[in-house]
C-alpha positions in Angstrom: 215.6 170.1 22.8 219.1 170.6 22.9 222.0 171.4 20.3 224.0 168.7 18.9 227.6 169.0 19.9 228.7 167.3 16.9 226.7 166.5 13.8 227.5 164.8 10.5 224.8 165.0 7.6 224.8 162.1 4.6 229.4 162.4 5.3 230.3 159.7 2.6 233.7 158.9 1.1 234.2 156.8 -1.7 237.2 155.2 -3.0 237.4 154.4 -6.4 233.9 152.2 -6.5 233.9 151.3 -2.8 231.5 153.4 -0.8 233.4 153.0 2.7 231.5 155.7 4.2 227.6 155.8 2.7 226.0 159.0 3.8 226.2 159.0 7.6 223.8 160.8 9.2 224.4 161.3 13.5 223.8 164.0 16.3 225.9 163.8 19.2 224.6 165.4 22.1 226.5 166.7 25.4 226.9 164.6 28.3 226.9 161.4 26.4 229.5 158.5 25.8 228.3 156.9 22.3 229.9 154.5 21.5 230.6 153.0 17.5 230.5 149.6 16.8 230.3 146.8 13.6 232.5 144.2 12.3 236.0 145.0 10.7 236.1 147.1 7.7 232.7 148.7 8.4 233.9 152.0 8.3 233.9 152.8 11.8 237.8 153.9 12.0 237.3 155.6 8.4 233.6 157.3 9.9 236.5 158.7 12.5 239.0 160.0 9.9 236.2 161.9 8.4 235.1 163.8 11.0 238.9 164.4 12.3 239.8 165.8 8.7 242.1 162.8 8.5 239.9 161.4 5.2 238.7 164.5 3.1 234.1 163.4 2.5 233.4 162.4 -1.4 230.0 164.6 -0.1 228.5 165.2 2.7 229.5 167.5 6.1 230.4 167.6 9.3 229.6 170.1 12.1 230.8 171.2 15.6 228.9 173.7 17.7 226.7 174.5 14.7 229.6 175.6 12.7 230.5 173.5 9.3 233.7 172.1 9.8 234.2 171.7 5.7 237.2 172.4 4.5 239.3 172.5 8.0 242.8 170.9 8.3 243.2 167.8 11.2 245.0 170.5 13.4 242.1 173.2 12.6 239.8 171.1 14.2 241.6 169.8 17.0 242.0 173.9 17.4 237.9 173.9 17.0 237.2 171.3 19.7 237.8 168.1 18.6 240.4 165.5 20.5 241.1 162.4 18.8 242.9 159.7 20.5 244.1 157.2 17.6 244.3 152.9 17.6 248.1 153.8 17.8 250.0 156.0 20.3 250.5 159.4 18.6 253.3 160.4 21.2 256.6 162.5 21.0 258.9 159.3 21.6 262.1 161.0 22.7 260.4 163.9 24.9 259.6 163.2 28.9 255.8 163.1 29.8 256.0 166.5 31.5 257.3 167.6 27.7 254.7 166.0 26.1 251.7 167.3 28.0 253.1 170.5 28.2 253.5 171.2 24.2 249.5 170.3 24.1 249.0 172.4 27.0 250.8 175.4 24.6 249.1 174.4 21.7 245.2 175.1 23.3 246.4 178.2 25.1 247.7 181.8 23.8 250.4 183.9 25.5 253.2 184.9 25.7 255.3 181.9 24.0 253.0 182.8 21.0 253.7 186.2 21.3 257.7 186.8 21.0 257.3 189.2 24.1 260.5 190.1 26.9 262.1 187.0 28.1 260.5 187.4 31.8 257.2 187.6 29.9 257.8 183.8 27.8 259.8 182.4 31.4 256.6 183.3 33.4 254.1 182.2 30.3 256.9 178.6 30.2 256.0 178.3 34.5 252.2 178.6 34.0 251.9 175.9 31.2 254.3 173.5 33.1 251.9 174.2 36.4 248.8 173.3 34.1 250.6 170.2 32.4 251.6 169.2 35.7 247.8 169.5 37.1 246.8 167.0 33.7 249.5 164.4 35.1 248.3 164.8 38.9 244.8 163.6 37.0 246.1 160.4 35.5 248.1 160.0 38.4 251.5 159.9 36.2 253.2 162.7 38.3 255.8 160.4 39.8 256.7 159.9 35.8 256.8 163.0 34.3 260.3 163.2 33.5 260.2 159.9 32.2 261.5 159.8 28.3 257.8 158.3 26.4 259.9 155.5 24.5 260.8 154.0 27.8 256.9 153.8 29.1 254.9 150.7 29.2 252.4 150.3 26.7 249.6 151.1 28.9 251.0 154.1 30.6 251.4 155.6 26.9 247.9 155.4 26.2 247.0 156.9 29.7 249.7 159.9 28.9 247.2 160.2 25.1 244.3 160.7 27.2 246.5 163.2 29.1 247.3 165.2 26.1 243.3 164.9 24.9 242.5 166.0 28.5 245.3 169.3 28.0 243.7 170.2 24.6 240.0 170.8 26.5 238.1 169.4 23.6 234.7 169.4 23.8 234.1 166.2 22.0 236.7 163.1 22.7 237.0 160.8 20.5 238.7 157.4 21.2 239.3 155.0 18.4 240.3 151.1 20.2 241.7 153.2 23.2 242.6 149.6 24.7 244.1 148.0 21.9 247.2 146.2 22.7 246.9 146.9 26.2 246.9 144.2 29.1 243.7 142.5 31.1 245.8 144.5 33.9 246.5 148.0 32.1 243.1 148.1 30.0 240.9 149.7 33.7 243.1 152.3 33.8 242.1 153.9 30.7 238.6 152.9 30.7 238.5 154.3 34.6 239.9 157.8 33.2 237.2 157.6 30.4 234.9 157.3 33.0 236.4 160.6 35.0 235.6 162.4 31.5 232.1 161.5 31.2 231.5 163.2 34.4 231.3 166.5 32.6 228.5 167.0 31.4 229.9 169.7 29.0 231.9 167.0 27.0 230.6 164.5 24.1 232.7 161.5 24.2 232.7 159.0 20.6 234.1 155.6 21.7 234.9 153.2 19.4 235.4 149.8 20.8 235.4 145.7 19.8 234.5 144.8 23.5 231.1 144.7 23.9 231.4 144.5 27.9 233.3 147.9 28.2 230.6 149.1 25.2 227.8 147.7 27.7 229.5 149.4 30.6 230.4 152.6 29.5 228.0 153.7 26.7 225.0 155.8 26.9 223.8 155.3 23.5 225.2 153.1 20.5 225.1 153.6 16.5 225.9 150.3 14.3 227.6 150.3 11.4 228.0 147.8 8.6 229.1 148.0 5.2 229.7 151.8 5.6 226.2 152.3 6.3 224.7 153.5 9.6 222.1 150.3 10.5 221.1 150.5 14.1 220.9 153.7 16.8 219.2 152.8 20.6 220.3 152.6 23.7 222.6 149.7 24.8 220.6 146.6 26.1 218.4 147.3 23.5 221.3 147.9 20.1 223.0 144.6 21.9 220.7 142.3 21.9 219.5 143.5 18.1 219.9 141.0 15.2 222.4 143.5 14.0 225.2 142.9 16.7 224.2 139.5 17.1 225.4 138.5 13.2 228.1 141.1 13.5 230.0 139.6 16.6 228.6 136.1 16.8 229.2 135.0 13.3 225.7 134.5 11.3 225.6 135.6 8.0 224.7 140.0 8.1 221.7 140.9 6.3 221.6 143.5 3.9 221.7 147.1 5.6 218.5 148.3 4.2 215.7 146.4 2.9 214.9 146.7 -0.9 211.9 149.9 0.1 214.3 151.8 2.1 212.9 150.1 5.7 214.7 149.5 8.5 216.0 145.9 8.8 215.6 145.8 12.4 212.6 147.1 14.0 212.4 149.3 16.6 215.9 150.7 16.1 216.9 153.9 13.6 218.6 153.4 10.8 220.0 157.0 10.1 220.3 158.4 13.2 217.3 159.9 14.5 217.8 158.8 18.1 220.8 161.3 18.1 218.7 164.6 17.4 217.0 163.9 21.1 217.7 165.8 23.8 
């Protein structure tokens, strides 16, 4: 049995009397792309924020490669192997494209730039970092824009650059929160193609929050559904998309309770607690 790359156990967060994420236990294997879907307010982005450390959990834990991330800051979790892309671009707008990626490369690697050695060593290390940054830009077809200031880039190119920054960090887990948000019909395929390339590396785990079911249907190996902060379905894409819980969320039918009064799953054949994620 393959050990999960990422796992949440009974992950919960409360805001006053409101439980935004309610005891979500789920395991994510390397080599898989899991789509996280649900209606607005279901807790998807909040769940991401708990995993990446932007929010502190009220209870429960997050594990990466078997190690608890409890008490770790977002930056420490990034260094541990979590890579997060946001709904809104998270870039340095006044720096160039190359400078943005070089900073990400630098953050992910040790070298003379961190050790305060002699000027020759620092220069040599800087040159190596620049070469690595250029390789990342080549992978996302942005070499021709490396001297462009980020603020002047079209929105689609900014989203593409954000993926480049994640690649530069070399995380074990890629987390995408609505990566095509705000993009035009012509811009979105560029980001989706980059995610397809990332899927080819079977050592990596990808989590994707996405409202567009055509995107989910094409990219996902697995879908989990959140509703009112609870994990209510987990399974193969075709099975989950055809399930009542997804039909309710996306076709506007009045939602049912996440669990029946006796604790049994409301949607037979779909795991309510994410057990499928523990399989190889």
